[in-house]
C-alpha positions as CSV (number, residue, x, y, z in Angstrom):
1,M,67.7,13.2,-22.4
2,I,66.9,15.1,-19.2
3,P,65.0,18.4,-19.9
4,V,66.2,21.7,-18.5
5,L,64.3,22.0,-15.2
6,P,63.6,25.3,-13.4
7,K,66.5,26.1,-11.1
8,T,64.3,27.0,-8.2
9,F,62.5,23.7,-8.6
10,M,65.8,21.8,-8.7
11,D,67.2,23.5,-5.6
12,R,64.0,22.7,-3.6
13,M,63.9,19.1,-4.8
14,K,67.6,18.5,-3.8
15,K,66.7,19.6,-0.3
16,Q,63.5,17.6,-0.2
17,L,64.9,14.4,-1.6
18,G,68.5,14.4,-0.3
19,E,70.4,11.3,-1.5
20,E,67.4,10.2,-3.7
21,F,67.7,13.3,-5.8
22,D,70.0,11.8,-8.5
23,S,67.6,8.8,-9.0
24,F,64.8,11.3,-9.2
25,L,66.6,13.4,-11.8
26,A,67.6,10.4,-13.9
27,C,64.0,9.3,-14.3
28,F,63.3,12.4,-16.4
29,S,65.1,10.8,-19.3
30,D,62.8,7.8,-19.2
31,E,59.6,7.6,-21.3
32,E,56.3,8.2,-19.5
33,Y,54.0,5.2,-18.9
34,S,50.6,4.9,-20.6
35,G,47.5,3.3,-19.0
36,I,43.9,2.2,-19.5
37,R,41.3,1.6,-16.9
38,V,38.5,-1.0,-17.5
39,N,34.9,0.1,-17.2
40,T,33.7,-2.5,-14.7
41,G,30.2,-1.1,-15.0
42,K,30.0,-2.6,-18.5
43,I,32.4,-5.6,-18.5
44,S,34.4,-7.6,-16.0
45,V,38.2,-7.3,-16.0
46,E,38.5,-11.0,-16.9
47,D,36.1,-10.7,-19.9
48,F,37.9,-7.5,-21.1
49,L,41.3,-9.2,-21.0
50,S,40.0,-12.1,-23.1
51,K,38.7,-9.7,-25.8
52,I,41.2,-6.8,-26.1
53,P,44.2,-7.5,-28.4
54,F,46.6,-5.2,-26.5
55,H,49.6,-6.4,-24.5
56,L,48.7,-5.3,-21.0
57,S,50.3,-5.5,-17.5
58,P,48.6,-4.6,-14.2
59,V,48.8,-1.2,-12.5
60,P,49.5,-2.3,-8.9
61,W,47.3,0.3,-7.1
62,C,44.3,-0.1,-9.4
63,E,42.7,-3.5,-9.8
64,N,41.1,-2.5,-13.1
65,G,44.0,-0.5,-14.4
66,F,46.6,-1.6,-16.9
67,Y,49.8,-0.4,-18.6
68,Y,49.8,-0.6,-22.4
69,H,52.4,0.3,-25.0
70,K,51.6,3.6,-26.8
71,D,52.2,2.0,-30.2
72,E,48.9,0.0,-29.7
73,H,46.8,3.1,-30.4
74,A,44.3,2.6,-27.6
75,T,42.1,5.5,-28.7
76,K,41.4,4.0,-32.1
77,H,39.9,0.6,-31.1
78,P,36.1,0.2,-31.3
79,Y,36.0,-0.8,-27.6
80,Y,37.2,2.7,-26.7
81,F,34.2,4.2,-28.5
82,A,31.9,1.7,-26.8
83,G,33.2,3.0,-23.4
84,L,34.8,-0.2,-22.3
85,Y,37.9,1.6,-21.0
86,Y,39.4,5.0,-20.3
87,V,42.9,6.1,-21.2
88,Q,44.5,7.5,-18.1
89,E,48.0,8.2,-16.7
90,P,48.6,5.3,-14.2
91,S,49.4,7.5,-11.2
92,A,46.2,9.4,-11.8
93,M,44.2,6.2,-11.1
94,L,45.2,6.3,-7.5
95,P,42.7,8.8,-5.9
96,A,39.5,7.2,-7.2
97,A,40.9,3.7,-6.5
98,R,41.7,4.6,-2.8
99,L,38.5,6.5,-1.9
100,P,36.3,3.7,-0.5
101,I,33.0,4.0,-2.3
102,E,30.0,1.9,-1.1
103,E,26.7,1.3,-2.9
104,G,24.2,4.0,-2.2
105,D,26.8,6.7,-1.4
106,I,26.2,10.3,-2.3
107,V,29.5,11.3,-3.8
108,L,31.0,14.6,-4.9
109,D,33.9,15.0,-7.4
110,L,34.6,18.6,-6.8
111,C,37.3,19.4,-9.4
112,A,36.3,16.7,-11.9
113,A,37.2,17.7,-15.5
114,P,38.1,16.0,-17.8
115,G,36.4,13.1,-15.9
116,G,38.9,10.3,-15.5
117,K,38.3,10.0,-11.7
118,S,34.5,10.5,-12.1
119,T,34.2,7.6,-14.4
120,E,35.7,5.3,-11.9
121,L,33.7,6.7,-9.0
122,V,30.4,6.2,-10.8
123,S,31.3,2.7,-11.8
124,R,32.0,1.7,-8.2
125,L,28.5,3.0,-7.2
126,Q,27.2,0.1,-9.4
127,G,24.1,2.0,-10.4
128,S,23.1,3.1,-6.9
129,G,23.4,6.4,-5.0
130,L,24.4,9.5,-6.8
131,L,27.6,11.2,-8.2
132,I,27.8,15.0,-8.5
133,S,30.6,15.7,-10.9
134,N,31.6,19.3,-10.8
135,D,34.0,21.7,-12.5
136,V,33.9,25.4,-12.0
137,S,34.8,25.9,-15.7
138,A,31.9,25.2,-18.1
139,S,34.3,25.0,-21.0
140,R,36.5,22.3,-19.3
141,A,33.3,20.5,-18.2
142,K,32.4,19.8,-21.8
143,A,34.9,17.0,-21.8
144,L,33.4,15.8,-18.6
145,V,30.0,15.6,-20.1
146,K,31.3,13.5,-23.1
147,N,33.4,11.2,-21.0
148,L,30.7,10.3,-18.6
149,A,28.2,9.8,-21.5
150,V,30.6,7.5,-23.3
151,W,31.2,5.6,-20.0
152,G,27.5,5.0,-19.7
153,S,26.7,6.9,-16.5
154,A,23.1,7.1,-15.4
155,N,23.1,8.0,-11.7
156,C,25.1,11.3,-12.0
157,C,24.7,15.0,-12.4
158,I,27.3,17.3,-14.0
159,T,27.5,20.8,-12.6
160,A,29.7,23.9,-13.3
161,E,29.7,25.8,-10.0
162,T,32.0,27.2,-7.5
163,P,32.5,25.2,-4.3
164,Q,30.9,28.0,-2.4
165,K,27.7,27.7,-4.5
166,L,27.6,24.0,-4.1
167,L,28.0,24.4,-0.3
168,E,25.1,26.9,-0.3
169,Q,22.8,24.7,-2.2
170,F,23.7,21.1,-1.2
171,G,24.7,21.7,2.4
172,C,26.2,18.8,4.4
173,C,25.0,15.9,2.4
174,F,27.9,13.9,0.9
175,D,29.2,10.6,2.1
176,K,32.4,10.8,0.1
177,I,34.2,13.8,-1.6
178,L,37.2,13.8,-3.9
179,V,39.2,17.0,-4.3
180,D,41.8,16.5,-7.1
181,A,42.9,20.0,-6.6
182,P,44.3,22.5,-9.1
183,C,48.1,22.6,-8.5
184,S,51.4,23.6,-9.9
185,G,51.7,20.3,-11.8
186,E,55.3,19.4,-10.9
187,G,54.5,15.7,-11.0
188,M,53.7,16.0,-14.8
189,F,56.9,17.8,-15.8
190,R,58.3,14.6,-17.5
191,K,55.1,14.0,-19.4
192,D,54.4,17.6,-20.4
193,H,57.5,19.9,-20.6
194,S,55.2,22.9,-21.3
195,L,54.1,22.8,-17.6
196,M,57.6,23.9,-16.6
197,E,57.1,27.3,-18.3
198,A,53.7,27.6,-16.6
199,W,55.3,26.7,-13.3
200,E,57.8,29.6,-13.6
201,E,54.9,32.0,-14.1
202,R,52.5,30.5,-11.5
203,G,54.3,28.4,-8.9
204,P,53.0,26.6,-5.8
205,E,52.3,29.9,-4.0
206,T,49.6,30.7,-6.6
207,Y,47.6,27.5,-5.8
208,I,47.8,27.2,-2.1
209,P,45.1,29.7,-1.2
210,L,42.8,28.2,-3.8
211,Q,43.4,24.7,-2.5
212,L,42.6,25.8,1.1
213,E,39.5,27.6,-0.1
214,I,38.2,24.4,-2.0
215,L,39.0,22.2,1.0
216,D,37.2,24.6,3.4
217,C,34.0,24.1,1.4
218,A,34.5,20.4,1.0
219,V,34.8,19.8,4.7
220,Q,31.5,21.6,5.3
221,M,29.7,19.5,2.7
222,L,31.0,16.2,4.2
223,K,28.6,14.3,6.4
224,P,29.9,13.2,9.8
225,G,31.5,9.8,9.3
226,G,32.2,10.7,5.7
227,L,35.5,10.5,3.9
228,L,37.4,13.3,2.1
229,A,40.2,12.5,-0.4
230,Y,42.7,15.2,-1.4
231,S,45.1,14.7,-4.2
232,T,47.5,16.7,-6.4
233,C,50.0,15.9,-9.1
234,T,52.7,18.0,-7.6
235,F,55.8,17.3,-5.4
236,S,55.4,20.6,-3.4
237,E,55.1,20.0,0.3
238,A,53.5,23.4,0.7
239,E,50.6,22.3,-1.6
240,D,50.5,18.7,-0.2
241,E,51.4,17.9,3.4
242,E,51.3,21.6,4.6
243,T,47.9,22.2,3.1
244,V,46.5,19.0,4.6
245,A,48.0,19.9,8.0
246,A,46.4,23.4,7.9
247,V,43.0,21.9,7.2
248,L,43.4,19.3,10.0
249,L,44.3,22.2,12.4
250,R,41.3,24.2,11.4
251,Y,38.9,21.3,11.5
252,P,39.7,19.1,14.5
253,E,36.8,16.8,13.6
254,L,38.9,15.6,10.7
255,E,41.5,12.8,11.1
256,L,43.9,11.3,8.7
257,V,43.1,7.7,7.6
258,Q,45.7,5.3,6.4
259,P,44.8,4.2,2.8
260,E,45.7,0.8,1.5
261,L,49.4,0.7,0.6
262,T,51.2,-0.9,-2.4
263,D,54.8,-1.6,-3.0
264,G,56.6,1.5,-4.2
265,F,54.4,4.0,-2.2
266,S,56.2,6.5,0.0
267,S,54.7,8.1,3.2
268,G,54.1,11.8,3.4
269,K,56.1,14.1,5.6
270,A,55.2,14.6,9.3
271,P,52.6,15.2,10.6
272,C,51.0,13.6,7.5
273,E,52.8,10.3,7.5
274,K,49.5,8.5,6.6
275,S,49.4,10.3,3.3
276,I,50.8,8.7,0.2
277,R,53.4,9.9,-2.3
278,L,54.1,8.4,-5.7
279,W,57.6,9.2,-6.9
280,P,58.4,8.6,-10.6
281,H,61.8,7.1,-9.7
282,K,60.1,4.5,-7.5
283,I,57.0,3.5,-9.4
284,K,55.9,3.2,-13.1
285,G,54.0,6.5,-13.3
286,E,54.2,10.2,-12.7
287,G,54.3,12.1,-9.4
288,H,51.2,12.2,-7.2
289,F,50.1,12.9,-3.7
290,F,47.1,11.5,-1.9
291,A,45.6,12.0,1.6
292,L,42.4,10.5,3.0
293,M,40.5,12.2,5.9
294,R,37.5,11.1,7.9
295,K,35.1,13.5,9.5
296,R,34.4,12.2,13.0
297,S,30.8,12.2,14.3
298,A,31.6,13.9,17.5
299,L,34.2,16.3,19.0
300,T,35.5,16.4,22.6
301,E,34.6,19.5,24.6
302,A,38.1,20.8,24.4
303,E,38.1,20.6,20.6
304,I,34.8,22.4,20.4
305,Q,36.0,25.2,22.6
306,S,39.2,25.6,20.7
307,N,37.4,25.7,17.4
308,Q,34.1,27.5,18.0
309,T,34.1,29.6,14.9
310,T,34.6,26.7,12.5
311,E,32.1,24.6,14.4
312,S,29.4,27.2,14.2
313,H,30.2,27.8,10.5
314,T,29.9,24.1,9.7
315,K,26.7,23.8,11.7
316,K,25.1,26.4,9.5
317,H,25.1,24.0,6.6
318,T,23.9,20.8,8.3
319,E,20.2,21.4,7.9
320,N,20.2,19.9,4.4
321,A,21.9,16.8,5.6
322,S,20.6,14.5,2.9
323,L,19.1,14.4,-0.6
324,A,15.6,13.0,-0.2
325,L,14.6,10.2,-2.6
326,Y,11.3,10.5,-4.5
327,S,8.6,8.3,-3.0
328,E,7.0,5.5,-5.1
329,S,3.8,7.4,-5.4
330,E,5.8,10.4,-6.7
331,L,7.5,8.2,-9.3
332,R,4.2,6.7,-10.4
333,K,2.6,10.2,-10.7
334,N,5.6,11.4,-12.7
335,H,5.4,8.4,-15.1
336,S,1.8,9.2,-16.0
337,K,3.0,12.6,-17.4
338,I,5.2,11.0,-20.1
339,P,4.1,11.7,-23.7
340,E,2.6,8.7,-25.3
341,E,5.3,8.5,-28.1
342,V,8.1,8.7,-25.5
343,R,6.4,6.1,-23.3
344,D,6.1,3.7,-26.3
345,F,9.9,3.9,-26.8
346,L,10.6,3.8,-23.0
347,Q,8.7,0.5,-22.8
348,Q,11.3,-1.1,-25.0
349,L,14.0,-0.4,-22.5
350,P,14.9,-2.4,-19.4
351,E,12.6,-2.0,-16.5
352,K,15.0,0.1,-14.4
353,F,14.7,3.0,-16.8
354,Q,10.9,3.0,-16.3
355,K,10.8,2.6,-12.5
356,S,14.0,4.0,-11.1
357,F,14.2,7.5,-12.7
358,V,12.2,10.6,-12.8
359,F,11.0,11.8,-16.3
360,A,11.5,15.5,-17.1
361,Q,11.0,17.5,-20.3
362,L,12.8,20.8,-21.0
363,G,11.7,22.2,-24.4
364,E,12.3,19.4,-26.9
365,Q,14.7,17.4,-24.7
366,C,13.6,14.5,-22.5
367,F,15.5,13.4,-19.5
368,L,15.5,10.5,-17.0
369,L,16.7,12.1,-13.7
370,P,18.1,10.3,-10.7
371,P,15.3,9.8,-8.1
372,Y,16.5,12.6,-5.7
373,H,15.0,16.0,-5.0
374,L,17.9,18.1,-6.3
375,P,18.6,21.7,-5.5
376,Q,17.3,24.0,-8.2
377,K,19.6,27.0,-8.1
378,I,22.6,25.1,-9.6
379,R,24.0,25.3,-13.1
380,Y,23.5,21.7,-14.3
381,L,25.2,20.7,-17.5
382,R,23.6,17.3,-17.4
383,T,21.2,15.6,-14.9
384,G,20.9,11.8,-15.2
385,I,20.2,10.5,-18.7
386,L,19.4,12.6,-21.8
387,L,16.7,10.2,-23.1
388,G,16.3,12.0,-26.4
389,T,14.3,14.7,-28.2
390,F,10.6,14.9,-28.7
391,K,9.3,17.2,-31.5
392,S,6.0,17.1,-33.4
393,K,5.1,13.8,-31.9
394,R,8.3,12.2,-33.1
395,F,10.8,10.9,-30.6
396,E,14.6,10.5,-31.4
397,P,16.7,8.7,-28.8
398,S,20.0,10.2,-27.7
399,Q,23.6,9.1,-28.2
400,A,24.1,9.1,-24.4
401,L,21.2,6.6,-24.0
402,A,22.8,4.2,-26.5
403,M,25.9,4.1,-24.4
404,L,23.9,2.8,-21.5
405,L,22.5,-0.2,-23.5
406,D,23.8,-3.5,-24.8
407,A,22.6,-6.1,-27.3
408,S,20.3,-7.7,-24.7
409,S,18.5,-4.5,-23.6
410,F,16.8,-3.3,-26.8
411,P,14.6,-5.4,-29.2
412,C,16.1,-4.2,-32.5
413,V,19.9,-4.6,-32.6
414,L,22.7,-4.8,-35.2
415,N,25.5,-6.5,-33.4
416,L,28.8,-6.2,-35.3
417,S,32.1,-7.8,-34.4
418,A,35.1,-5.5,-33.7
419,S,36.8,-6.8,-36.8
420,D,33.8,-6.0,-39.1
421,T,34.8,-3.0,-41.3
422,R,31.3,-1.6,-40.9
423,V,32.2,-0.6,-37.3
424,L,34.7,2.0,-38.5
425,R,32.3,3.0,-41.3
426,Y,29.6,3.5,-38.7
427,L,31.9,5.6,-36.4
428,K,32.7,7.8,-39.4
429,G,29.0,8.5,-40.0
430,E,28.4,6.3,-43.1
431,T,25.2,4.4,-44.0
432,L,25.5,0.7,-43.4
433,E,24.3,-2.1,-45.7
434,L,22.9,-5.3,-44.1
435,T,23.5,-8.9,-45.1
436,T,20.6,-11.0,-46.1
437,E,20.5,-12.7,-42.7
438,E,20.6,-9.3,-40.9
439,E,17.9,-7.9,-43.0
440,A,15.7,-10.9,-42.4
441,A,16.1,-10.4,-38.6
442,Q,14.7,-6.8,-38.8
443,K,11.0,-7.2,-38.4
444,Q,10.0,-3.5,-38.9
445,K,11.3,-0.1,-39.8
446,G,12.5,2.1,-37.0
447,W,15.3,2.6,-34.5
448,I,18.0,0.0,-34.2
449,L,20.8,-0.1,-31.7
450,I,24.2,-0.5,-33.2
451,C,26.6,-2.6,-31.0
452,V,30.1,-3.9,-31.2
453,D,30.5,-7.4,-29.7
454,G,27.3,-6.8,-27.7
455,F,28.1,-3.3,-26.4
456,G,26.2,-0.2,-27.5
457,L,27.8,2.3,-29.9
458,G,24.9,4.4,-31.1
459,W,21.7,4.5,-33.0
460,G,20.7,3.8,-36.6
461,K,17.4,4.0,-38.5
462,Y,16.5,0.8,-40.4
463,V,14.9,1.6,-43.8
464,N,14.6,-0.8,-46.8
465,G,17.7,-3.0,-46.2
466,S,20.1,-0.3,-45.0
467,V,20.8,1.5,-41.7
468,R,20.9,5.3,-41.8
469,N,23.6,6.5,-39.5
470,K,22.5,8.3,-36.4
471,Y,25.9,8.3,-34.6
472,Y,26.4,11.7,-32.9
473,P,28.2,13.9,-35.4
474,G,30.4,15.5,-32.8
475,W,31.9,12.2,-31.8
476,R,32.5,10.8,-35.3
477,L,35.9,9.3,-36.1
478,Q,37.9,11.6,-38.4
């Protein structure tokens, strides 16, 4: 059944789509598509497909994305809690899949909550470089913190700042920037009918000034030669092609880049033919818009003269053109300050945690920070890895750390199969009893990493034949 769509929206779409309008309207009676995206930072797509019991089919524009049937309850499987995949609307996989990330890049996800795109970006960094994942709303960013922790993200920082504040503090230092902008949400009308009521209260004209303001800051934070991706989930040309065209006019150093195309993609309206549109009557997914822009390293004399104000404004922020890495001597000096009890635990972890991160302690909390000199006047919700808490010479490892580990990376492990009923009992916060063989394998009392099929789920404390549950209470399965 086709929902009652706002009349103003219908009139505009008839004009925008012409003879395709009837097909577009008919798709609103179809069921929406559900998708999952594999965490390639933890498992290969091939291994994942051999393990997961779901019936999956590929999402054409995302090599690690798959459609699943909603009756398969993807958010209840133990692998979901182990961070092996993320549940994401298929069209929303496009922006992170089409922003070319290279190892060592410094990347900014400027409007990141709840974190679907950030999880893919950090996976594609493959443990190198740095991701700054930002959302101006600290309340929305809470989901961002959890999703990146479950994903097992080490080389990232989560911030809750305005784009202007990030520009002021970071300057021009990012190789890649993703702006998945706040928008009128027209592309999600089929999936969420409540968005239509919000649209009638706050239509495209509400969002355009905000989109331009965000992009203005993003361009100035992008290094010469860097790539800026702009995406929305709306059909509005005013929020999509017209917004991109306005930014290109203001910043002549930007040029549109043609992203990789897939069957079913449509081109944007002139002058933004190199942008991509996903229409729900042409692909298996909701509506989406995507444009990729490169910041050229040099301008012609004519371009500089026609744009002196913007050029001088951008130049003001180029002094901090990179985030300097800590030197080896600084890392060694830092390591010597780690409390003995924390160091004893840290020595049980893989070598990369001891040599590639900067230790920091704030009150009782201990962190492993990415090895960059980060700006201080920023509201960080998370920097790197929350290693754990240290109080009265006792150290307790964090849930986030467990999500970065597997059965081969900690000496004391209880590795359960996904079919073992104790996995669900653990996720509910219950104490676990060990088999005779499992108890014999535990050589001493203390911390034990609970895994499912080799992938970290959380911590337990082994005491006299049983494991006290240390799974984070806020994440427990209800």
